[in-house]
C-alpha positions as a Python dict, from the first residue, in 0.01 Angstrom:
ca = {
    (1, 'M'): (0, 0, 0),
    (2, 'S'): (266, -100, 144),
    (3, 'S'): (411, -45, 511),
    (4, 'V'): (601, 246, 566),
    (5, 'N'): (963, 218, 782),
    (6, 'V'): (1096, 468, 985),
    (7, 'T'): (1424, 412, 1120),
    (8, 'W'): (1616, 702, 1366),
    (9, 'L'): (1947, 699, 1278),
    (10, 'G'): (2015, 985, 1530),
    (11, 'H'): (2035, 1342, 1610),
    (12, 'A'): (1772, 1484, 1273),
    (13, 'S'): (1884, 1192, 1060),
    (14, 'F'): (1639, 931, 949),
    (15, 'M'): (1545, 639, 702),
    (16, 'V'): (1281, 564, 568),
    (17, 'N'): (1195, 270, 365),
    (18, 'A'): (864, 299, 151),
    (19, 'G'): (724, 77, -71),
    (20, 'E'): (1094, -33, -135),
    (21, 'K'): (1187, 332, -164),
    (22, 'I'): (1470, 408, 55),
    (23, 'I'): (1471, 759, 154),
    (24, 'Y'): (1733, 952, 383),
    (25, 'L'): (1668, 1276, 591),
    (26, 'D'): (1913, 1486, 693),
    (27, 'P'): (2166, 1259, 669),
    (28, 'Y'): (2454, 1261, 933),
    (29, 'A'): (2453, 1066, 1245),
    (30, 'G'): (2434, 733, 1252),
    (31, 'E'): (2502, 393, 1010),
    (32, 'Y'): (2467, 390, 620),
    (33, 'T'): (2414, 48, 447),
    (34, 'E'): (2150, 77, 207),
    (35, 'K'): (2170, 323, -102),
    (36, 'A'): (1907, 630, -143),
    (37, 'H'): (1659, 669, -413),
    (38, 'I'): (1613, 1007, -276),
    (39, 'I'): (1754, 1263, -19),
    (40, 'V'): (1616, 1517, 180),
    (41, 'I'): (1776, 1791, 327),
    (42, 'S'): (1644, 2027, 540),
    (43, 'H'): (1943, 2344, 560),
    (44, 'S'): (2347, 2339, 522),
    (45, 'H'): (2480, 2330, 833),
    (46, 'S'): (2710, 1993, 868),
    (47, 'D'): (2485, 1786, 1127),
    (48, 'H'): (2194, 1795, 871),
    (49, 'C'): (2377, 1792, 552),
    (50, 'D'): (2716, 1543, 565),
    (51, 'S'): (2876, 1577, 197),
    (52, 'S'): (3036, 1209, 312),
    (53, 'K'): (2709, 1090, 411),
    (54, 'I'): (2556, 1200, 119),
    (55, 'Q'): (2816, 1061, -132),
    (56, 'A'): (2834, 739, 50),
    (57, 'I'): (2458, 684, -22),
    (58, 'R'): (2402, 914, -338),
    (59, 'Q'): (2363, 667, -668),
    (60, 'R'): (2362, 798, -1024),
    (61, 'D'): (1979, 814, -1026),
    (62, 'T'): (1964, 918, -657),
    (63, 'T'): (1718, 1278, -601),
    (64, 'I'): (1843, 1538, -379),
    (65, 'V'): (1606, 1759, -255),
    (66, 'A'): (1804, 2067, -63),
    (67, 'P'): (1819, 2419, -19),
    (68, 'S'): (2041, 2605, -301),
    (69, 'D'): (2327, 2670, -68),
    (70, 'C'): (2376, 2277, -13),
    (71, 'L'): (2480, 2287, -395),
    (72, 'S'): (2845, 2382, -276),
    (73, 'M'): (2902, 2107, 5),
    (74, 'I'): (2714, 1817, -211),
    (75, 'G'): (2758, 1859, -606),
    (76, 'G'): (2561, 1717, -879),
    (77, 'S'): (2176, 1783, -994),
    (78, 'V'): (1988, 1925, -667),
    (79, 'K'): (1640, 2029, -629),
    (80, 'S'): (1563, 2308, -435),
    (81, 'L'): (1240, 2366, -290),
    (82, 'K'): (1093, 2686, -103),
    (83, 'P'): (778, 2654, 168),
    (84, 'G'): (488, 2573, -35),
    (85, 'E'): (680, 2434, -323),
    (86, 'K'): (649, 2014, -398),
    (87, 'T'): (794, 1783, -603),
    (88, 'V'): (704, 1402, -678),
    (89, 'V'): (989, 1135, -747),
    (90, 'D'): (844, 841, -818),
    (91, 'G'): (514, 851, -667),
    (92, 'V'): (684, 1013, -312),
    (93, 'V'): (578, 1373, -291),
    (94, 'V'): (814, 1601, -113),
    (95, 'E'): (672, 1927, -2),
    (96, 'A'): (848, 2250, 135),
    (97, 'V'): (719, 2405, 433),
    (98, 'P'): (868, 2716, 689),
    (99, 'A'): (1163, 2646, 936),
    (100, 'Y'): (1316, 2908, 1094),
    (101, 'N'): (1430, 3073, 1446),
    (102, 'H'): (1210, 3370, 1585),
    (103, 'K'): (1337, 3351, 1955),
    (104, 'R'): (1677, 3195, 1960),
    (105, 'F'): (1957, 3375, 1855),
    (106, 'R'): (2329, 3370, 1761),
    (107, 'S'): (2372, 3723, 1875),
    (108, 'P'): (2173, 4018, 1890),
    (109, 'G'): (1885, 3980, 1609),
    (110, 'V'): (2052, 3706, 1447),
    (111, 'P'): (1867, 3375, 1441),
    (112, 'Y'): (2076, 3067, 1418),
    (113, 'H'): (1841, 2979, 1155),
    (114, 'P'): (1683, 3277, 978),
    (115, 'K'): (1383, 3216, 745),
    (116, 'A'): (1580, 3244, 439),
    (117, 'L'): (1834, 2954, 599),
    (118, 'G'): (1630, 2611, 538),
    (119, 'V'): (1301, 2461, 555),
    (120, 'G'): (1110, 2157, 678),
    (121, 'Y'): (931, 1890, 484),
    (122, 'L'): (637, 1698, 409),
    (123, 'L'): (662, 1364, 278),
    (124, 'T'): (442, 1158, 140),
    (125, 'A'): (446, 742, 93),
    (126, 'E'): (213, 480, 43),
    (127, 'D'): (-45, 749, 169),
    (128, 'K'): (177, 793, 507),
    (129, 'T'): (233, 1143, 578),
    (130, 'I'): (547, 1229, 722),
    (131, 'Y'): (668, 1587, 896),
    (132, 'H'): (1051, 1626, 967),
    (133, 'A'): (1000, 1995, 1120),
    (134, 'G'): (1434, 2067, 1000),
    (135, 'D'): (1553, 2326, 1272),
    (136, 'T'): (1329, 2530, 1382),
    (137, 'D'): (1125, 2687, 1663),
    (138, 'F'): (744, 2675, 1729),
    (139, 'I'): (676, 2872, 1456),
    (140, 'E'): (304, 3038, 1339),
    (141, 'E'): (289, 2860, 1013),
    (142, 'M'): (291, 2528, 1209),
    (143, 'N'): (-64, 2524, 1341),
    (144, 'A'): (-195, 2547, 878),
    (145, 'L'): (-18, 2171, 933),
    (146, 'K'): (-341, 1990, 1131),
    (147, 'S'): (-547, 1990, 833),
    (148, 'K'): (-247, 1738, 702),
    (149, 'N'): (-364, 1473, 842),
    (150, 'I'): (-5, 1337, 974),
    (151, 'D'): (79, 1043, 1027),
    (152, 'L'): (449, 1090, 1180),
    (153, 'A'): (596, 1411, 1313),
    (154, 'L'): (988, 1412, 1334),
    (155, 'L'): (1037, 1735, 1626),
    (156, 'P'): (1340, 1887, 1722),
    (157, 'S'): (1344, 1906, 2133),
    (158, 'G'): (1677, 1998, 2272),
    (159, 'G'): (1632, 2342, 2251),
    (160, 'T'): (1929, 2653, 2202),
    (161, 'Y'): (1912, 2593, 1851),
    (162, 'T'): (1518, 2501, 1782),
    (163, 'M'): (1233, 2433, 2010),
    (164, 'D'): (1302, 2339, 2358),
    (165, 'N'): (1052, 2033, 2534),
    (166, 'P'): (811, 2255, 2592),
    (167, 'D'): (806, 2435, 2298),
    (168, 'A'): (807, 2102, 2117),
    (169, 'V'): (495, 1984, 2334),
    (170, 'E'): (332, 2306, 2213),
    (171, 'A'): (413, 2201, 1806),
    (172, 'A'): (298, 1887, 1869),
    (173, 'L'): (-46, 2021, 1990),
    (174, 'A'): (-94, 2250, 1727),
    (175, 'I'): (-33, 1971, 1443),
    (176, 'N'): (-211, 1721, 1584),
    (177, 'P'): (8, 1407, 1435),
    (178, 'K'): (-107, 1070, 1526),
    (179, 'N'): (231, 960, 1628),
    (180, 'V'): (525, 1197, 1697),
    (181, 'V'): (920, 1172, 1775),
    (182, 'P'): (1145, 1378, 1918),
    (183, 'M'): (1449, 1409, 1767),
    (184, 'H'): (1776, 1691, 1743),
    (185, 'R'): (1716, 1622, 2210),
    (186, 'W'): (2043, 1701, 2248),
    (187, 'D'): (2067, 1628, 2683),
    (188, 'T'): (1687, 1724, 2727),
    (189, 'S'): (1441, 1425, 2880),
    (190, 'P'): (1260, 1243, 2592),
    (191, 'E'): (1058, 1126, 2913),
    (192, 'D'): (917, 1470, 2981),
    (193, 'F'): (808, 1582, 2626),
    (194, 'K'): (618, 1220, 2657),
    (195, 'R'): (486, 1256, 2950),
    (196, 'A'): (342, 1627, 2836),
    (197, 'V'): (220, 1562, 2495),
    (198, 'E'): (3, 1212, 2596),
    (199, 'A'): (-144, 1395, 2926),
    (200, 'R'): (-297, 1681, 2685),
    (201, 'S'): (-381, 1532, 2345),
    (202, 'H'): (-444, 1102, 2234),
    (203, 'I'): (-103, 1172, 1990),
    (204, 'T'): (114, 863, 2037),
    (205, 'V'): (505, 965, 2179),
    (206, 'L'): (757, 735, 2025),
    (207, 'L'): (1099, 773, 2221),
    (208, 'L'): (1306, 576, 1982),
    (209, 'K'): (1698, 513, 2002),
    (210, 'P'): (1915, 530, 1743),
    (211, 'G'): (1875, 247, 1494),
    (212, 'E'): (1515, 137, 1628),
    (213, 'Q'): (1279, 160, 1359),
    (214, 'F'): (889, 203, 1389),
    (215, 'T'): (638, 78, 1156),
    (216, 'L'): (298, 318, 965),
    (217, 'Q'): (98, 103, 905),
}
């Protein structure tokens, strides 16, 4: 098996290089110089589904996996998955999992991210599994992810629209990945997240800077 290289581009945006395949997750922040084999989008908010970035990296044979309401933003062929559904693209398995708010609301009774809006993903390539949580609270469905033997979890920790640091800590402990990267941080302290997770587990917390790469061996 080849190694899997994961680059944090900023915000919730990542580039995964797996067996010479380039996979982008929530393209929005950072620089985009390599064309995509696969683009995976968690939901239609513009800081996760940036049509200009998508068009810059899209090729004629690029597979895009995204919720159906992203279609009007990006055009072309889009493969949509509901939680529990999966697709296989050139040996890369993409599985949708739930992502939603139950405690963070735009107005009374109106969550920023309702259940129907978006998803998270399990991405398995070269025998490594990466979990991109999307924009979500700590939800009960995350407890089932512990059995997935996740190598790297990408968890939002910025609060307001998603989990804050304390919630993201509890999510990391429930999922128990080998490694975790806090993303969608806003002005929270990633160092606080790192201290709390590593004090209560054997999980390695990676505090990447935008453009920095991590290799899953």
